[in-house]
C-alpha positions as CSV (number, residue, x, y, z in Angstrom):
1,X,-20.7,-10.4,14.8
2,X,-23.6,-8.5,16.4
3,X,-26.6,-10.9,16.3
4,X,-29.0,-8.0,16.0
5,X,-27.5,-7.0,12.6
6,X,-30.1,-7.8,9.9
7,X,-28.7,-10.2,7.3
8,X,-28.2,-8.7,3.9
9,X,-28.2,-10.7,0.7
10,X,-25.0,-10.1,-1.3
11,X,-25.5,-10.1,-5.1
12,X,-23.6,-12.8,-7.0
13,X,-21.4,-10.2,-8.7
14,X,-20.5,-8.5,-5.4
15,X,-19.7,-11.8,-3.8
16,X,-17.5,-12.6,-6.7
17,X,-15.8,-9.2,-6.3
18,X,-15.3,-9.9,-2.6
19,X,-13.6,-13.2,-3.4
20,X,-11.3,-11.4,-5.8
21,X,-10.5,-8.8,-3.2
22,X,-9.7,-11.5,-0.6
23,X,-7.4,-13.4,-3.0
24,X,-5.5,-10.2,-3.7
25,X,-5.3,-9.0,-0.1
26,X,-4.0,-12.4,1.1
27,X,-1.5,-13.1,-1.7
28,X,2.1,-14.2,-0.8
29,X,4.4,-11.5,0.5
30,X,6.9,-9.5,-1.4
31,X,9.9,-11.1,0.3
32,X,9.0,-14.4,-1.2
33,X,8.7,-12.9,-4.6
34,X,12.1,-11.1,-4.3
35,X,13.7,-14.4,-3.1
36,X,12.2,-16.2,-6.1
37,X,13.9,-13.5,-8.4
38,X,17.3,-13.2,-6.9
39,X,17.5,-16.3,-4.7
40,X,18.0,-16.8,-1.0
41,X,20.9,-14.3,-0.7
42,X,18.2,-11.6,0.0
43,X,17.8,-12.9,3.5
44,X,21.6,-12.8,4.0
45,X,21.8,-9.2,2.8
46,X,19.0,-8.2,5.1
47,X,21.1,-9.5,8.1
48,X,24.2,-7.7,6.9
49,X,22.6,-4.3,6.3
50,X,24.1,-1.8,8.9
51,X,21.7,-0.6,11.6
52,X,22.0,2.9,10.3
53,X,20.4,1.8,7.0
54,X,17.2,0.9,8.8
55,X,17.1,4.4,10.3
56,X,17.9,6.0,7.0
57,X,15.2,4.0,5.2
58,X,12.7,4.9,7.9
59,X,13.4,8.6,7.5
60,X,13.4,8.5,3.7
61,X,10.2,6.5,3.7
62,X,8.4,9.0,6.0
63,X,9.5,11.9,3.8
64,X,8.5,10.0,0.7
65,X,5.0,9.5,2.1
66,X,4.5,13.2,2.7
67,X,5.7,14.0,-0.8
68,X,3.7,11.2,-2.2
69,X,0.5,12.4,-0.6
70,X,1.0,15.9,-1.9
71,X,1.7,14.5,-5.4
72,X,-1.5,12.4,-5.4
73,X,-3.6,15.3,-4.3
74,X,-2.2,17.7,-6.9
75,X,-2.1,15.4,-9.9
76,X,-5.3,13.3,-9.9
77,X,-7.4,15.8,-11.8
78,X,-10.7,14.4,-12.9
79,X,-12.6,12.6,-10.2
80,X,-15.0,10.7,-12.5
81,X,-14.5,6.8,-12.4
82,X,-12.5,5.4,-15.3
83,X,-10.2,2.5,-16.0
84,X,-6.9,2.7,-14.1
85,X,-3.6,3.0,-16.0
86,X,-1.9,0.1,-14.3
87,X,0.4,-0.7,-17.3
88,X,1.7,2.9,-17.6
89,X,2.6,3.0,-13.9
90,X,4.4,-0.3,-14.2
91,X,6.4,1.0,-17.1
92,X,7.4,4.1,-15.2
93,X,8.3,2.4,-12.0
94,X,10.3,-0.3,-13.9
95,X,12.3,2.4,-15.7
96,X,13.0,4.1,-12.3
97,X,14.1,0.8,-10.9
98,X,16.4,0.1,-13.8
99,X,18.2,3.4,-13.3
100,X,18.5,2.7,-9.6
101,X,19.7,-0.9,-10.1
102,X,22.4,0.3,-12.5
103,X,23.7,2.9,-10.0
104,X,23.7,0.6,-6.9
105,X,22.2,0.4,-3.4
106,X,23.0,4.0,-2.3
107,X,21.0,5.4,-5.2
108,X,18.0,3.5,-3.9
109,X,17.4,6.1,-1.2
110,X,17.4,8.8,-3.9
111,X,15.1,6.7,-6.1
112,X,12.7,5.9,-3.2
113,X,10.6,9.1,-3.4
114,X,10.1,8.6,-7.1
115,X,9.0,5.0,-6.9
116,X,6.8,5.8,-3.8
117,X,5.0,8.6,-5.6
118,X,4.4,6.4,-8.6
119,X,3.0,3.6,-6.4
120,X,0.8,6.1,-4.6
121,X,-0.4,7.6,-7.9
122,X,-1.3,4.1,-9.2
123,X,-3.1,3.3,-5.9
124,X,-5.2,6.5,-6.3
125,X,-5.9,5.7,-9.9
126,X,-7.2,2.3,-8.8
127,X,-9.4,3.9,-6.1
128,X,-11.0,6.1,-8.8
129,X,-11.5,3.1,-11.1
130,X,-13.5,1.4,-8.3
131,X,-15.8,4.4,-8.1
132,X,-14.3,6.2,-5.1
133,X,-14.4,10.0,-5.1
134,X,-10.7,10.9,-4.9
135,X,-11.6,14.5,-4.0
136,X,-12.6,13.2,-0.6
137,X,-9.8,13.4,2.0
138,X,-10.6,10.0,3.5
139,X,-10.2,8.4,0.1
140,X,-6.8,10.1,-0.4
141,X,-5.7,8.9,3.0
142,X,-6.9,5.5,2.3
143,X,-4.4,5.4,-0.6
144,X,-1.7,5.8,2.0
145,X,-3.4,3.2,4.1
146,X,-2.7,0.6,1.3
147,X,1.0,1.0,1.9
148,X,0.6,-0.3,5.5
149,X,-1.2,-3.5,4.4
150,X,2.2,-5.2,3.8
151,X,5.1,-5.3,6.2
152,X,5.4,-5.3,9.9
153,X,7.3,-2.9,12.1
154,X,9.7,-4.0,14.8
155,X,7.3,-2.8,17.6
156,X,4.1,-3.6,15.7
157,X,1.0,-2.7,17.7
158,X,-1.5,-4.3,15.3
159,X,-3.7,-6.6,17.4
160,X,-3.7,-9.8,15.4
161,X,-2.9,-10.4,11.8
162,X,-4.4,-9.7,8.4
163,X,-6.2,-7.1,6.5
164,X,-8.9,-6.2,9.0
165,X,-6.4,-6.0,11.9
166,X,-4.4,-3.4,10.0
167,X,-7.6,-1.5,9.1
168,X,-8.6,-1.4,12.7
169,X,-5.2,-0.3,13.8
170,X,-5.2,2.7,11.4
171,X,-8.9,3.6,11.5
172,X,-8.9,6.2,14.2
173,X,-5.7,7.9,12.9
174,X,-7.1,8.1,9.4
175,X,-10.3,9.8,10.7
176,X,-8.4,12.2,12.9
177,X,-6.0,13.1,10.1
178,X,-8.8,13.7,7.6
179,X,-10.6,15.9,10.1
180,X,-7.4,18.0,10.7
181,X,-6.6,18.4,7.0
182,X,-10.3,19.4,6.2
183,X,-9.9,22.2,8.7
184,X,-6.3,23.3,8.3
185,X,-5.0,21.8,5.0
186,X,-1.6,20.2,4.4
187,X,0.5,23.3,5.2
188,X,1.9,21.7,8.3
189,X,3.6,18.4,7.7
190,X,4.4,18.0,11.4
191,X,0.7,18.5,12.5
192,X,0.1,15.9,15.2
193,X,-2.8,13.9,13.6
194,X,-1.2,13.7,10.2
195,X,2.3,13.0,11.6
196,X,0.8,10.2,13.8
197,X,-0.8,8.5,10.8
198,X,2.3,8.9,8.6
199,X,4.5,7.5,11.3
200,X,2.3,4.4,11.7
201,X,2.2,3.8,7.9
202,X,5.9,4.5,7.4
203,X,6.8,2.0,10.2
204,X,5.1,-0.8,8.3
205,X,5.9,0.3,4.8
206,X,9.6,0.8,5.5
207,X,10.0,-2.9,6.3
208,X,8.8,-3.7,2.8
209,X,11.1,-1.0,1.4
210,X,14.0,-2.5,3.3
211,X,13.3,-5.9,1.8
212,X,13.2,-4.3,-1.7
213,X,16.6,-2.7,-1.1
214,X,18.1,-5.9,0.2
215,X,17.0,-7.6,-3.0
216,X,18.6,-4.8,-5.0
217,X,21.8,-5.2,-2.9
218,X,22.4,-8.8,-4.0
219,X,25.6,-8.8,-6.1
220,X,23.9,-10.3,-9.2
221,X,21.4,-7.5,-9.4
222,X,21.9,-4.9,-12.1
223,X,19.7,-2.6,-14.2
224,X,17.3,-5.3,-15.5
225,X,16.8,-7.0,-12.2
226,X,16.5,-3.6,-10.5
227,X,13.7,-2.8,-12.9
228,X,12.0,-6.2,-12.3
229,X,12.2,-5.7,-8.5
230,X,10.4,-2.4,-8.8
231,X,7.9,-4.0,-11.1
232,X,7.1,-6.7,-8.5
233,X,6.8,-3.8,-5.9
234,X,4.3,-2.0,-8.1
235,X,2.3,-5.1,-9.0
236,X,2.1,-6.1,-5.3
237,X,0.6,-2.7,-4.2
238,X,-1.6,-2.5,-7.3
239,X,-3.1,-5.8,-6.2
240,X,-3.5,-4.7,-2.6
241,X,-5.1,-1.5,-3.7
242,X,-7.6,-3.3,-5.9
243,X,-8.6,-5.6,-3.1
244,X,-8.8,-2.7,-0.6
245,X,-10.9,-0.4,-2.7
246,X,-13.2,-3.3,-3.8
247,X,-13.8,-3.9,0.0
248,X,-14.3,-0.1,0.6
249,X,-16.9,0.0,-2.3
250,X,-18.8,-2.9,-0.9
251,X,-18.7,-1.4,2.6
252,X,-20.4,1.7,1.3
253,X,-23.1,-0.5,-0.1
254,X,-23.6,-3.2,2.7
255,X,-21.9,-1.7,5.7
256,X,-18.4,-2.6,7.1
257,X,-19.6,-5.2,9.7
258,X,-21.5,-7.2,7.1
259,X,-18.7,-7.1,4.5
260,X,-16.2,-8.2,7.2
261,X,-18.4,-11.2,8.0
262,X,-18.8,-12.1,4.3
263,X,-15.1,-11.7,3.7
264,X,-14.5,-14.4,6.4
265,X,-17.1,-16.7,5.0
266,X,-17.0,-16.0,1.2
267,X,-14.9,-19.0,0.4
268,X,-17.5,-21.3,2.0
269,X,-20.5,-19.6,0.4
270,X,-22.1,-21.5,-2.4
271,X,-20.9,-20.3,-5.8
């Protein structure tokens, strides 16, 4: 923390919101939740998945992120803040998961773009509910950023662990992609700045997707459990999105450095 930074008094309501954000951003991982649902066989299935599955999931995830970004940009409509439709998105993604669960593991690759688009749409909806202008490119890209807050790639370059480490890792790529899209639009999916950002996000998000698919591959999983797994998936990212966009809202008010300090200390600050 820079000692020259002037101390800023957080309001009680903002400090409360920051505590809420921290609790959401540091909640237990999806793998634990999946294991609670279908039991320890999830870990065994992960080990048995063919290597080609990891590559296929990685490619499908990256494609899903491109399509998801386009979907979010085209469908958000009104940019004025309003309550997010969390329940609707849960119903839609649960239905999608039930269909995929009934059809088996192979269908999950087909269902992935659908569930990813729904998750991204819900994330953007939450961003809007927190007062962010979803017409702004950096806000739209921040929606993608939420997908990288869970998971860890095999060759993870994130220096350290936790929310702020991932933010720091993606920060430059988000800014460069936003600048490129502002100038040239989304016509070129392979444009270097956007492709670099998508690759970084996909590398981390695909590990979470792999865990989800492993849970669906457990023999006892059928339509109902497939829907429940998708519901857990959506709830997790809705929670991460709420925490992320609360932090972003407070950063706009107090500055990133001060919010980061208060985030670290908020559990010790007098209530």
